[in-house]
Gaussian input, Z-matrix of N, CA and C with variables (Angstrom, degrees):
# hf/3-21g

backbone

0 1
 N
 C     1     B1
 C     2     B2     1     A1
 N     3     B3     2     A2     1     D1
 C     4     B4     3     A3     2     D2
 C     5     B5     4     A4     3     D3
 N     6     B6     5     A5     4     D4
 C     7     B7     6     A6     5     D5
 C     8     B8     7     A7     6     D6
 N     9     B9     8     A8     7     D7
 C    10    B10     9     A9     8     D8
 C    11    B11    10    A10     9     D9
 N    12    B12    11    A11    10    D10
 C    13    B13    12    A12    11    D11
 C    14    B14    13    A13    12    D12
 N    15    B15    14    A14    13    D13
 C    16    B16    15    A15    14    D14
 C    17    B17    16    A16    15    D15
 N    18    B18    17    A17    16    D16
 C    19    B19    18    A18    17    D17
 C    20    B20    19    A19    18    D18
 N    21    B21    20    A20    19    D19
 C    22    B22    21    A21    20    D20
 C    23    B23    22    A22    21    D21
 N    24    B24    23    A23    22    D22
 C    25    B25    24    A24    23    D23
 C    26    B26    25    A25    24    D24
 N    27    B27    26    A26    25    D25
 C    28    B28    27    A27    26    D26
 C    29    B29    28    A28    27    D27
 N    30    B30    29    A29    28    D28
 C    31    B31    30    A30    29    D29
 C    32    B32    31    A31    30    D30
 N    33    B33    32    A32    31    D31
 C    34    B34    33    A33    32    D32
 C    35    B35    34    A34    33    D33
 N    36    B36    35    A35    34    D34
 C    37    B37    36    A36    35    D35
 C    38    B38    37    A37    36    D36
 N    39    B39    38    A38    37    D37
 C    40    B40    39    A39    38    D38
 C    41    B41    40    A40    39    D39
 N    42    B42    41    A41    40    D40
 C    43    B43    42    A42    41    D41
 C    44    B44    43    A43    42    D42
 N    45    B45    44    A44    43    D43
 C    46    B46    45    A45    44    D44
 C    47    B47    46    A46    45    D45
 N    48    B48    47    A47    46    D46
 C    49    B49    48    A48    47    D47
 C    50    B50    49    A49    48    D48
 N    51    B51    50    A50    49    D49
 C    52    B52    51    A51    50    D50
 C    53    B53    52    A52    51    D51
 N    54    B54    53    A53    52    D52
 C    55    B55    54    A54    53    D53
 C    56    B56    55    A55    54    D54
 N    57    B57    56    A56    55    D55
 C    58    B58    57    A57    56    D56
 C    59    B59    58    A58    57    D57
 N    60    B60    59    A59    58    D58
 C    61    B61    60    A60    59    D59
 C    62    B62    61    A61    60    D60
 N    63    B63    62    A62    61    D61
 C    64    B64    63    A63    62    D62
 C    65    B65    64    A64    63    D63
 N    66    B66    65    A65    64    D64
 C    67    B67    66    A66    65    D65
 C    68    B68    67    A67    66    D66
 N    69    B69    68    A68    67    D67
 C    70    B70    69    A69    68    D68
 C    71    B71    70    A70    69    D69
 N    72    B72    71    A71    70    D70
 C    73    B73    72    A72    71    D71
 C    74    B74    73    A73    72    D72
 N    75    B75    74    A74    73    D73
 C    76    B76    75    A75    74    D74
 C    77    B77    76    A76    75    D75
 N    78    B78    77    A77    76    D76
 C    79    B79    78    A78    77    D77
 C    80    B80    79    A79    78    D78
 N    81    B81    80    A80    79    D79
 C    82    B82    81    A81    80    D80
 C    83    B83    82    A82    81    D81
 N    84    B84    83    A83    82    D82
 C    85    B85    84    A84    83    D83
 C    86    B86    85    A85    84    D84
 N    87    B87    86    A86    85    D85
 C    88    B88    87    A87    86    D86
 C    89    B89    88    A88    87    D87
 N    90    B90    89    A89    88    D88
 C    91    B91    90    A90    89    D89
 C    92    B92    91    A91    90    D90
 N    93    B93    92    A92    91    D91
 C    94    B94    93    A93    92    D92
 C    95    B95    94    A94    93    D93
 N    96    B96    95    A95    94    D94
 C    97    B97    96    A96    95    D95
 C    98    B98    97    A97    96    D96
 N    99    B99    98    A98    97    D97
 C   100   B100    99    A99    98    D98
 C   101   B101   100   A100    99    D99
 N   102   B102   101   A101   100   D100
 C   103   B103   102   A102   101   D101
 C   104   B104   103   A103   102   D102
 N   105   B105   104   A104   103   D103
 C   106   B106   105   A105   104   D104
 C   107   B107   106   A106   105   D105
 N   108   B108   107   A107   106   D106
 C   109   B109   108   A108   107   D107
 C   110   B110   109   A109   108   D108
 N   111   B111   110   A110   109   D109
 C   112   B112   111   A111   110   D110
 C   113   B113   112   A112   111   D111
 N   114   B114   113   A113   112   D112
 C   115   B115   114   A114   113   D113
 C   116   B116   115   A115   114   D114
 N   117   B117   116   A116   115   D115
 C   118   B118   117   A117   116   D116
 C   119   B119   118   A118   117   D117
 N   120   B120   119   A119   118   D118
 C   121   B121   120   A120   119   D119
 C   122   B122   121   A121   120   D120
 N   123   B123   122   A122   121   D121
 C   124   B124   123   A123   122   D122
 C   125   B125   124   A124   123   D123
 N   126   B126   125   A125   124   D124
 C   127   B127   126   A126   125   D125
 C   128   B128   127   A127   126   D126
 N   129   B129   128   A128   127   D127
 C   130   B130   129   A129   128   D128
 C   131   B131   130   A130   129   D129
 N   132   B132   131   A131   130   D130
 C   133   B133   132   A132   131   D131
 C   134   B134   133   A133   132   D132
 N   135   B135   134   A134   133   D133
 C   136   B136   135   A135   134   D134
 C   137   B137   136   A136   135   D135
 N   138   B138   137   A137   136   D136
 C   139   B139   138   A138   137   D137
 C   140   B140   139   A139   138   D138
 N   141   B141   140   A140   139   D139
 C   142   B142   141   A141   140   D140
 C   143   B143   142   A142   141   D141
 N   144   B144   143   A143   142   D142
 C   145   B145   144   A144   143   D143
 C   146   B146   145   A145   144   D144
 N   147   B147   146   A146   145   D145
 C   148   B148   147   A147   146   D146
 C   149   B149   148   A148   147   D147
 N   150   B150   149   A149   148   D148
 C   151   B151   150   A150   149   D149
 C   152   B152   151   A151   150   D150
 N   153   B153   152   A152   151   D151
 C   154   B154   153   A153   152   D152
 C   155   B155   154   A154   153   D153
 N   156   B156   155   A155   154   D154
 C   157   B157   156   A156   155   D155
 C   158   B158   157   A157   156   D156
 N   159   B159   158   A158   157   D157
 C   160   B160   159   A159   158   D158
 C   161   B161   160   A160   159   D159
 N   162   B162   161   A161   160   D160
 C   163   B163   162   A162   161   D161
 C   164   B164   163   A163   162   D162
 N   165   B165   164   A164   163   D163
 C   166   B166   165   A165   164   D164
 C   167   B167   166   A166   165   D165
 N   168   B168   167   A167   166   D166
 C   169   B169   168   A168   167   D167
 C   170   B170   169   A169   168   D168
 N   171   B171   170   A170   169   D169
 C   172   B172   171   A171   170   D170
 C   173   B173   172   A172   171   D171
 N   174   B174   173   A173   172   D172
 C   175   B175   174   A174   173   D173
 C   176   B176   175   A175   174   D174
 N   177   B177   176   A176   175   D175
 C   178   B178   177   A177   176   D176
 C   179   B179   178   A178   177   D177
 N   180   B180   179   A179   178   D178
 C   181   B181   180   A180   179   D179
 C   182   B182   181   A181   180   D180
 N   183   B183   182   A182   181   D181
 C   184   B184   183   A183   182   D182
 C   185   B185   184   A184   183   D183
 N   186   B186   185   A185   184   D184
 C   187   B187   186   A186   185   D185
 C   188   B188   187   A187   186   D186
 N   189   B189   188   A188   187   D187
 C   190   B190   189   A189   188   D188
 C   191   B191   190   A190   189   D189
 N   192   B192   191   A191   190   D190
 C   193   B193   192   A192   191   D191
 C   194   B194   193   A193   192   D192
 N   195   B195   194   A194   193   D193
 C   196   B196   195   A195   194   D194
 C   197   B197   196   A196   195   D195
 N   198   B198   197   A197   196   D196
 C   199   B199   198   A198   197   D197
 C   200   B200   199   A199   198   D198
 N   201   B201   200   A200   199   D199
 C   202   B202   201   A201   200   D200
 C   203   B203   202   A202   201   D201
 N   204   B204   203   A203   202   D202
 C   205   B205   204   A204   203   D203
 C   206   B206   205   A205   204   D204
 N   207   B207   206   A206   205   D205
 C   208   B208   207   A207   206   D206
 C   209   B209   208   A208   207   D207
 N   210   B210   209   A209   208   D208
 C   211   B211   210   A210   209   D209
 C   212   B212   211   A211   210   D210
 N   213   B213   212   A212   211   D211
 C   214   B214   213   A213   212   D212
 C   215   B215   214   A214   213   D213
 N   216   B216   215   A215   214   D214
 C   217   B217   216   A216   215   D215
 C   218   B218   217   A217   216   D216
 N   219   B219   218   A218   217   D217
 C   220   B220   219   A219   218   D218
 C   221   B221   220   A220   219   D219
 N   222   B222   221   A221   220   D220
 C   223   B223   222   A222   221   D221
 C   224   B224   223   A223   222   D222
 N   225   B225   224   A224   223   D223
 C   226   B226   225   A225   224   D224
 C   227   B227   226   A226   225   D225
 N   228   B228   227   A227   226   D226
 C   229   B229   228   A228   227   D227
 C   230   B230   229   A229   228   D228
 N   231   B231   230   A230   229   D229
 C   232   B232   231   A231   230   D230
 C   233   B233   232   A232   231   D231
 N   234   B234   233   A233   232   D232
 C   235   B235   234   A234   233   D233
 C   236   B236   235   A235   234   D234
 N   237   B237   236   A236   235   D235
 C   238   B238   237   A237   236   D236
 C   239   B239   238   A238   237   D237
 N   240   B240   239   A239   238   D238
 C   241   B241   240   A240   239   D239
 C   242   B242   241   A241   240   D240
 N   243   B243   242   A242   241   D241
 C   244   B244   243   A243   242   D242
 C   245   B245   244   A244   243   D243
 N   246   B246   245   A245   244   D244
 C   247   B247   246   A246   245   D245
 C   248   B248   247   A247   246   D246
 N   249   B249   248   A248   247   D247
 C   250   B250   249   A249   248   D248
 C   251   B251   250   A250   249   D249
 N   252   B252   251   A251   250   D250
 C   253   B253   252   A252   251   D251
 C   254   B254   253   A253   252   D252
 N   255   B255   254   A254   253   D253
 C   256   B256   255   A255   254   D254
 C   257   B257   256   A256   255   D255
 N   258   B258   257   A257   256   D256
 C   259   B259   258   A258   257   D257
 C   260   B260   259   A259   258   D258
 N   261   B261   260   A260   259   D259
 C   262   B262   261   A261   260   D260
 C   263   B263   262   A262   261   D261
 N   264   B264   263   A263   262   D262
 C   265   B265   264   A264   263   D263
 C   266   B266   265   A265   264   D264
 N   267   B267   266   A266   265   D265
 C   268   B268   267   A267   266   D266
 C   269   B269   268   A268   267   D267
 N   270   B270   269   A269   268   D268
 C   271   B271   270   A270   269   D269
 C   272   B272   271   A271   270   D270
 N   273   B273   272   A272   271   D271
 C   274   B274   273   A273   272   D272
 C   275   B275   274   A274   273   D273
 N   276   B276   275   A275   274   D274
 C   277   B277   276   A276   275   D275
 C   278   B278   277   A277   276   D276
 N   279   B279   278   A278   277   D277
 C   280   B280   279   A279   278   D278
 C   281   B281   280   A280   279   D279
 N   282   B282   281   A281   280   D280
 C   283   B283   282   A282   281   D281
 C   284   B284   283   A283   282   D282
 N   285   B285   284   A284   283   D283
 C   286   B286   285   A285   284   D284
 C   287   B287   286   A286   285   D285
 N   288   B288   287   A287   286   D286
 C   289   B289   288   A288   287   D287
 C   290   B290   289   A289   288   D288
 N   291   B291   290   A290   289   D289
 C   292   B292   291   A291   290   D290
 C   293   B293   292   A292   291   D291
 N   294   B294   293   A293   292   D292
 C   295   B295   294   A294   293   D293
 C   296   B296   295   A295   294   D294
 N   297   B297   296   A296   295   D295
 C   298   B298   297   A297   296   D296
 C   299   B299   298   A298   297   D297
 N   300   B300   299   A299   298   D298
 C   301   B301   300   A300   299   D299
 C   302   B302   301   A301   300   D300
 N   303   B303   302   A302   301   D301
 C   304   B304   303   A303   302   D302
 C   305   B305   304   A304   303   D303
 N   306   B306   305   A305   304   D304
 C   307   B307   306   A306   305   D305
 C   308   B308   307   A307   306   D306
 N   309   B309   308   A308   307   D307
 C   310   B310   309   A309   308   D308
 C   311   B311   310   A310   309   D309
 N   312   B312   311   A311   310   D310
 C   313   B313   312   A312   311   D311
 C   314   B314   313   A313   312   D312
 N   315   B315   314   A314   313   D313
 C   316   B316   315   A315   314   D314
 C   317   B317   316   A316   315   D315
 N   318   B318   317   A317   316   D316
 C   319   B319   318   A318   317   D317
 C   320   B320   319   A319   318   D318
 N   321   B321   320   A320   319   D319
 C   322   B322   321   A321   320   D320
 C   323   B323   322   A322   321   D321

   B1=1.4316
   B2=1.5088
   B3=1.2870
   B4=1.4576
   B5=1.5149
   B6=1.2939
   B7=1.4683
   B8=1.5247
   B9=1.2835
   B10=1.4633
   B11=1.5203
   B12=1.2541
   B13=1.4688
   B14=1.5239
   B15=1.2855
   B16=1.4645
   B17=1.5176
   B18=1.2850
   B19=1.4577
   B20=1.5221
   B21=1.2963
   B22=1.4640
   B23=1.5302
   B24=1.3176
   B25=1.4566
   B26=1.5218
   B27=1.3132
   B28=1.4627
   B29=1.5242
   B30=1.2997
   B31=1.4669
   B32=1.5295
   B33=1.3053
   B34=1.4625
   B35=1.5225
   B36=1.3272
   B37=1.4604
   B38=1.5287
   B39=1.3099
   B40=1.4695
   B41=1.5229
   B42=1.3359
   B43=1.4726
   B44=1.5270
   B45=1.3347
   B46=1.4675
   B47=1.5211
   B48=1.3153
   B49=1.4681
   B50=1.5256
   B51=1.3207
   B52=1.4639
   B53=1.5244
   B54=1.3288
   B55=1.4580
   B56=1.5306
   B57=1.3355
   B58=1.4618
   B59=1.5203
   B60=1.3139
   B61=1.4596
   B62=1.5239
   B63=1.3396
   B64=1.4733
   B65=1.5213
   B66=1.3251
   B67=1.4635
   B68=1.5256
   B69=1.3229
   B70=1.4565
   B71=1.5342
   B72=1.3259
   B73=1.4594
   B74=1.5314
   B75=1.3220
   B76=1.4614
   B77=1.5233
   B78=1.3395
   B79=1.4653
   B80=1.5183
   B81=1.3203
   B82=1.4632
   B83=1.5272
   B84=1.3219
   B85=1.4686
   B86=1.5238
   B87=1.3224
   B88=1.4643
   B89=1.5257
   B90=1.3177
   B91=1.4628
   B92=1.5205
   B93=1.3389
   B94=1.4715
   B95=1.5274
   B96=1.3411
   B97=1.4642
   B98=1.5287
   B99=1.3162
   B100=1.4659
   B101=1.5152
   B102=1.3238
   B103=1.4694
   B104=1.5261
   B105=1.3324
   B106=1.4635
   B107=1.5234
   B108=1.3148
   B109=1.4546
   B110=1.5133
   B111=1.3174
   B112=1.4623
   B113=1.5222
   B114=1.3237
   B115=1.4518
   B116=1.5228
   B117=1.3135
   B118=1.4609
   B119=1.5308
   B120=1.3158
   B121=1.4617
   B122=1.5241
   B123=1.3222
   B124=1.4618
   B125=1.5157
   B126=1.3318
   B127=1.4582
   B128=1.5302
   B129=1.3152
   B130=1.4692
   B131=1.5220
   B132=1.3348
   B133=1.4635
   B134=1.5214
   B135=1.3053
   B136=1.4658
   B137=1.5274
   B138=1.3441
   B139=1.4633
   B140=1.5271
   B141=1.3082
   B142=1.4750
   B143=1.5265
   B144=1.3550
   B145=1.4628
   B146=1.5283
   B147=1.3136
   B148=1.4608
   B149=1.5168
   B150=1.3230
   B151=1.4572
   B152=1.5278
   B153=1.3291
   B154=1.4633
   B155=1.5160
   B156=1.3098
   B157=1.4615
   B158=1.5217
   B159=1.3176
   B160=1.4626
   B161=1.5267
   B162=1.3318
   B163=1.4694
   B164=1.5169
   B165=1.3255
   B166=1.4582
   B167=1.5279
   B168=1.3106
   B169=1.4605
   B170=1.5311
   B171=1.3338
   B172=1.4646
   B173=1.5264
   B174=1.3204
   B175=1.4658
   B176=1.5239
   B177=1.3112
   B178=1.4614
   B179=1.5280
   B180=1.3283
   B181=1.4691
   B182=1.5284
   B183=1.3146
   B184=1.4674
   B185=1.5207
   B186=1.3153
   B187=1.4575
   B188=1.5305
   B189=1.3263
   B190=1.4630
   B191=1.5204
   B192=1.3076
   B193=1.4573
   B194=1.5215
   B195=1.3212
   B196=1.4555
   B197=1.5249
   B198=1.3086
   B199=1.4610
   B200=1.5142
   B201=1.3128
   B202=1.4582
   B203=1.5171
   B204=1.3100
   B205=1.4648
   B206=1.5248
   B207=1.3313
   B208=1.4709
   B209=1.5302
   B210=1.3173
   B211=1.4685
   B212=1.5272
   B213=1.3164
   B214=1.4624
   B215=1.5252
   B216=1.3259
   B217=1.4673
   B218=1.5298
   B219=1.3443
   B220=1.4743
   B221=1.5193
   B222=1.3182
   B223=1.4616
   B224=1.5250
   B225=1.3215
   B226=1.4590
   B227=1.5229
   B228=1.3265
   B229=1.4587
   B230=1.5297
   B231=1.3349
   B232=1.4684
   B233=1.5239
   B234=1.3204
   B235=1.4579
   B236=1.5302
   B237=1.3217
   B238=1.4556
   B239=1.5189
   B240=1.3239
   B241=1.4607
   B242=1.5280
   B243=1.3246
   B244=1.4681
   B245=1.5330
   B246=1.3199
   B247=1.4677
   B248=1.5192
   B249=1.3005
   B250=1.4585
   B251=1.5263
   B252=1.3190
   B253=1.4721
   B254=1.5250
   B255=1.3191
   B256=1.4558
   B257=1.5240
   B258=1.3238
   B259=1.4631
   B260=1.5236
   B261=1.3260
   B262=1.4687
   B263=1.5269
   B264=1.3322
   B265=1.4591
   B266=1.5263
   B267=1.3351
   B268=1.4599
   B269=1.5252
   B270=1.3102
   B271=1.4583
   B272=1.5208
   B273=1.3041
   B274=1.4605
   B275=1.5251
   B276=1.3291
   B277=1.4596
   B278=1.5272
   B279=1.3177
   B280=1.4550
   B281=1.5217
   B282=1.3282
   B283=1.4686
   B284=1.5274
   B285=1.3423
   B286=1.4641
   B287=1.5190
   B288=1.3307
   B289=1.4643
   B290=1.5253
   B291=1.3200
   B292=1.4645
   B293=1.5240
   B294=1.3242
   B295=1.4604
   B296=1.5316
   B297=1.3144
   B298=1.4615
   B299=1.5194
   B300=1.3127
   B301=1.4644
   B302=1.5174
   B303=1.2996
   B304=1.4649
   B305=1.5294
   B306=1.3365
   B307=1.4577
   B308=1.5042
   B309=1.3024
   B310=1.4602
   B311=1.5089
   B312=1.3278
   B313=1.4558
   B314=1.5302
   B315=1.3120
   B316=1.4519
   B317=1.5192
   B318=1.3376
   B319=1.4686
   B320=1.5076
   B321=1.3278
   B322=1.4718
   B323=1.4913
   A1=110.36
   A2=113.35
   A3=118.45
   A4=109.60
   A5=114.35
   A6=119.35
   A7=109.02
   A8=116.01
   A9=120.02
   A10=108.44
   A11=114.24
   A12=119.64
   A13=108.61
   A14=114.35
   A15=118.01
   A16=108.29
   A17=114.02
   A18=119.60
   A19=107.17
   A20=114.46
   A21=117.51
   A22=108.54
   A23=116.17
   A24=118.50
   A25=110.01
   A26=114.79
   A27=119.98
   A28=109.75
   A29=116.61
   A30=118.82
   A31=111.13
   A32=113.92
   A33=120.19
   A34=112.16
   A35=118.66
   A36=120.08
   A37=111.89
   A38=117.86
   A39=121.42
   A40=109.65
   A41=116.72
   A42=119.77
   A43=110.41
   A44=116.62
   A45=120.19
   A46=110.80
   A47=117.28
   A48=120.71
   A49=111.56
   A50=116.75
   A51=120.38
   A52=110.89
   A53=116.28
   A54=120.31
   A55=110.74
   A56=116.55
   A57=120.40
   A58=111.04
   A59=116.82
   A60=120.65
   A61=111.20
   A62=117.10
   A63=120.30
   A64=110.88
   A65=116.86
   A66=121.33
   A67=109.97
   A68=116.78
   A69=121.40
   A70=111.32
   A71=116.63
   A72=120.83
   A73=111.36
   A74=117.07
   A75=120.62
   A76=110.99
   A77=117.32
   A78=120.53
   A79=111.30
   A80=116.91
   A81=120.43
   A82=110.37
   A83=116.59
   A84=120.15
   A85=111.02
   A86=117.00
   A87=120.97
   A88=110.61
   A89=117.11
   A90=120.80
   A91=111.23
   A92=117.07
   A93=120.02
   A94=111.18
   A95=116.69
   A96=120.30
   A97=110.94
   A98=117.03
   A99=120.76
   A100=109.74
   A101=117.54
   A102=121.60
   A103=111.18
   A104=117.37
   A105=120.89
   A106=112.70
   A107=117.65
   A108=121.57
   A109=114.16
   A110=117.99
   A111=121.33
   A112=111.64
   A113=116.41
   A114=122.23
   A115=107.34
   A116=116.95
   A117=120.00
   A118=110.23
   A119=114.93
   A120=120.13
   A121=110.19
   A122=116.69
   A123=120.16
   A124=112.65
   A125=116.31
   A126=120.40
   A127=110.66
   A128=116.36
   A129=120.18
   A130=109.63
   A131=116.91
   A132=120.34
   A133=111.35
   A134=116.89
   A135=121.13
   A136=110.54
   A137=117.12
   A138=121.05
   A139=112.12
   A140=116.97
   A141=124.62
   A142=111.57
   A143=117.90
   A144=119.95
   A145=111.49
   A146=116.82
   A147=122.01
   A148=112.93
   A149=117.83
   A150=120.19
   A151=112.67
   A152=117.62
   A153=120.56
   A154=112.36
   A155=117.10
   A156=120.99
   A157=113.07
   A158=117.49
   A159=119.58
   A160=113.17
   A161=117.06
   A162=121.14
   A163=109.19
   A164=116.89
   A165=118.82
   A166=107.91
   A167=115.57
   A168=120.35
   A169=111.10
   A170=117.31
   A171=119.49
   A172=110.90
   A173=118.02
   A174=121.52
   A175=110.22
   A176=115.94
   A177=120.69
   A178=110.92
   A179=116.80
   A180=120.28
   A181=111.90
   A182=116.62
   A183=119.89
   A184=113.20
   A185=118.44
   A186=119.58
   A187=111.37
   A188=117.39
   A189=121.67
   A190=109.65
   A191=116.21
   A192=119.78
   A193=109.63
   A194=115.85
   A195=124.24
   A196=113.88
   A197=117.67
   A198=120.97
   A199=109.00
   A200=115.60
   A201=121.38
   A202=109.99
   A203=114.75
   A204=120.48
   A205=112.17
   A206=117.81
   A207=120.71
   A208=111.60
   A209=116.99
   A210=120.29
   A211=110.99
   A212=115.96
   A213=121.61
   A214=110.25
   A215=116.52
   A216=121.36
   A217=110.71
   A218=117.12
   A219=120.80
   A220=111.56
   A221=116.67
   A222=120.86
   A223=111.11
   A224=116.62
   A225=120.24
   A226=112.32
   A227=117.66
   A228=120.72
   A229=109.80
   A230=116.70
   A231=119.27
   A232=112.49
   A233=117.49
   A234=122.22
   A235=111.16
   A236=116.60
   A237=120.59
   A238=113.47
   A239=115.99
   A240=121.37
   A241=108.41
   A242=118.04
   A243=119.35
   A244=111.37
   A245=115.85
   A246=120.75
   A247=112.97
   A248=117.25
   A249=120.78
   A250=113.37
   A251=117.44
   A252=121.55
   A253=108.93
   A254=116.25
   A255=121.21
   A256=110.13
   A257=116.19
   A258=121.83
   A259=111.36
   A260=118.26
   A261=119.97
   A262=113.15
   A263=118.53
   A264=120.35
   A265=112.35
   A266=117.54
   A267=120.54
   A268=109.58
   A269=116.18
   A270=120.20
   A271=109.49
   A272=116.98
   A273=121.31
   A274=110.29
   A275=116.41
   A276=120.57
   A277=110.93
   A278=117.01
   A279=120.66
   A280=111.72
   A281=117.36
   A282=120.89
   A283=110.81
   A284=115.74
   A285=119.82
   A286=111.50
   A287=116.94
   A288=120.57
   A289=110.92
   A290=116.35
   A291=119.42
   A292=111.21
   A293=116.89
   A294=119.96
   A295=110.68
   A296=117.12
   A297=120.50
   A298=110.64
   A299=116.84
   A300=119.68
   A301=111.76
   A302=117.16
   A303=120.47
   A304=111.85
   A305=116.93
   A306=120.39
   A307=114.33
   A308=118.07
   A309=121.04
   A310=112.58
   A311=117.87
   A312=120.26
   A313=111.44
   A314=118.63
   A315=121.01
   A316=112.75
   A317=118.10
   A318=121.85
   A319=112.47
   A320=116.45
   A321=119.22
   A322=108.64
   D1=141.05
   D2=178.63
   D3=-84.32
   D4=143.77
   D5=176.90
   D6=-85.69
   D7=104.25
   D8=178.67
   D9=-119.58
   D10=135.61
   D11=178.36
   D12=-92.31
   D13=131.06
   D14=176.39
   D15=-101.63
   D16=130.97
   D17=179.85
   D18=-95.07
   D19=116.88
   D20=179.38
   D21=-80.30
   D22=145.58
   D23=178.95
   D24=-64.70
   D25=158.58
   D26=179.98
   D27=-60.81
   D28=150.68
   D29=177.23
   D30=-57.30
   D31=155.80
   D32=-174.76
   D33=-58.08
   D34=-39.87
   D35=-178.19
   D36=-68.03
   D37=-30.53
   D38=176.91
   D39=-69.93
   D40=-43.16
   D41=177.75
   D42=-62.83
   D43=-39.11
   D44=179.36
   D45=-64.71
   D46=-40.84
   D47=177.52
   D48=-64.65
   D49=-40.40
   D50=178.24
   D51=-63.85
   D52=-43.24
   D53=179.21
   D54=-64.35
   D55=-42.99
   D56=178.96
   D57=-61.13
   D58=-38.28
   D59=178.45
   D60=-67.02
   D61=-41.01
   D62=177.46
   D63=-61.28
   D64=-43.52
   D65=179.42
   D66=-63.79
   D67=-44.55
   D68=-179.03
   D69=-60.49
   D70=-44.32
   D71=179.59
   D72=-66.90
   D73=-41.23
   D74=179.65
   D75=-65.79
   D76=-39.85
   D77=177.85
   D78=-65.69
   D79=-40.08
   D80=178.94
   D81=-61.75
   D82=-42.01
   D83=178.03
   D84=-65.48
   D85=-40.69
   D86=177.82
   D87=-61.73
   D88=-43.77
   D89=179.39
   D90=-63.68
   D91=-38.99
   D92=177.05
   D93=-63.56
   D94=-41.37
   D95=179.06
   D96=-64.32
   D97=-39.39
   D98=178.41
   D99=-65.79
   D100=-43.38
   D101=-179.32
   D102=-64.49
   D103=-35.49
   D104=178.70
   D105=-79.72
   D106=-12.45
   D107=-179.85
   D108=86.42
   D109=12.36
   D110=179.40
   D111=-72.51
   D112=-28.58
   D113=178.24
   D114=-142.50
   D115=146.64
   D116=-178.25
   D117=-100.97
   D118=160.88
   D119=178.72
   D120=-63.06
   D121=-37.30
   D122=178.12
   D123=-60.21
   D124=-39.54
   D125=178.01
   D126=-66.68
   D127=-38.36
   D128=177.94
   D129=-65.34
   D130=-40.54
   D131=178.61
   D132=-61.98
   D133=-39.27
   D134=-178.66
   D135=-73.59
   D136=-45.40
   D137=-177.38
   D138=-76.01
   D139=-38.75
   D140=-178.35
   D141=49.49
   D142=67.71
   D143=178.28
   D144=-63.65
   D145=160.49
   D146=-173.85
   D147=-57.91
   D148=-36.94
   D149=-176.81
   D150=-79.31
   D151=-19.22
   D152=177.96
   D153=-93.24
   D154=-11.55
   D155=-175.00
   D156=-59.87
   D157=-36.97
   D158=-177.47
   D159=-100.88
   D160=15.04
   D161=174.70
   D162=-81.70
   D163=150.72
   D164=172.76
   D165=-76.77
   D166=150.79
   D167=-177.87
   D168=-64.37
   D169=-34.12
   D170=179.22
   D171=-68.25
   D172=-36.72
   D173=177.50
   D174=-63.17
   D175=-39.74
   D176=179.04
   D177=-67.15
   D178=-45.50
   D179=-179.54
   D180=-65.02
   D181=-38.99
   D182=-177.53
   D183=-74.17
   D184=-6.29
   D185=176.46
   D186=-79.32
   D187=-8.32
   D188=175.92
   D189=-77.72
   D190=152.39
   D191=174.82
   D192=-65.20
   D193=142.98
   D194=176.82
   D195=67.74
   D196=15.39
   D197=177.66
   D198=-110.70
   D199=119.96
   D200=176.28
   D201=-116.49
   D202=-170.77
   D203=-177.38
   D204=-63.00
   D205=-41.86
   D206=-177.13
   D207=-65.73
   D208=-46.43
   D209=179.81
   D210=-64.00
   D211=-41.95
   D212=178.10
   D213=-61.52
   D214=-46.14
   D215=-178.97
   D216=-62.06
   D217=-42.53
   D218=179.33
   D219=-59.86
   D220=-44.67
   D221=-179.66
   D222=-64.13
   D223=-46.30
   D224=-176.96
   D225=-68.55
   D226=-34.11
   D227=177.22
   D228=-67.02
   D229=-37.68
   D230=-179.70
   D231=-65.66
   D232=-25.35
   D233=179.73
   D234=-97.17
   D235=-18.40
   D236=-179.72
   D237=84.09
   D238=34.24
   D239=-179.98
   D240=-114.27
   D241=129.74
   D242=176.99
   D243=-68.81
   D244=149.30
   D245=-178.40
   D246=-62.96
   D247=-29.26
   D248=-175.44
   D249=-87.79
   D250=0.05
   D251=-179.36
   D252=-62.73
   D253=136.51
   D254=179.52
   D255=-82.85
   D256=149.93
   D257=-176.69
   D258=-59.30
   D259=-42.47
   D260=-176.72
   D261=-74.20
   D262=-9.77
   D263=178.65
   D264=-98.62
   D265=2.76
   D266=177.19
   D267=-70.36
   D268=139.62
   D269=176.15
   D270=-79.86
   D271=168.85
   D272=178.50
   D273=-61.33
   D274=-40.37
   D275=178.84
   D276=-62.09
   D277=-43.02
   D278=179.90
   D279=-66.78
   D280=-39.10
   D281=177.60
   D282=-62.76
   D283=-44.59
   D284=179.82
   D285=-65.49
   D286=-40.38
   D287=179.62
   D288=-64.08
   D289=-44.23
   D290=178.77
   D291=-65.97
   D292=-42.91
   D293=179.24
   D294=-62.32
   D295=-39.62
   D296=178.85
   D297=-64.81
   D298=-42.00
   D299=179.22
   D300=-69.26
   D301=-27.30
   D302=178.92
   D303=-88.26
   D304=2.82
   D305=177.00
   D306=85.60
   D307=24.99
   D308=-178.25
   D309=-123.99
   D310=28.09
   D311=-175.27
   D312=-62.65
   D313=-29.15
   D314=179.36
   D315=-69.61
   D316=-32.79
   D317=-177.73
   D318=-84.35
   D319=-29.31
   D320=-177.63
   D321=-77.31

């Protein structure tokens, strides 16, 4: 028999921590791009990348320049979407309504 070493995969909690770190870094980069104006919130809503899927809609909106909690809350109340709603759980109607209010109705 040959002596072969088997490498066991990392424990589940280590893999979970690594995944959480990847998501955190990807979200931070997405927020920086939104703040710089390289990508708009409407485009993120339409594309729904993997790292933004589990973000709350208010967190995504507040990553824009000049957007705080009050402005975000006003917009979401006008559409009837709770602040804690996750991006990937938005319906098509809600995505279109938000995109229209954000000035992206033509792209959505």
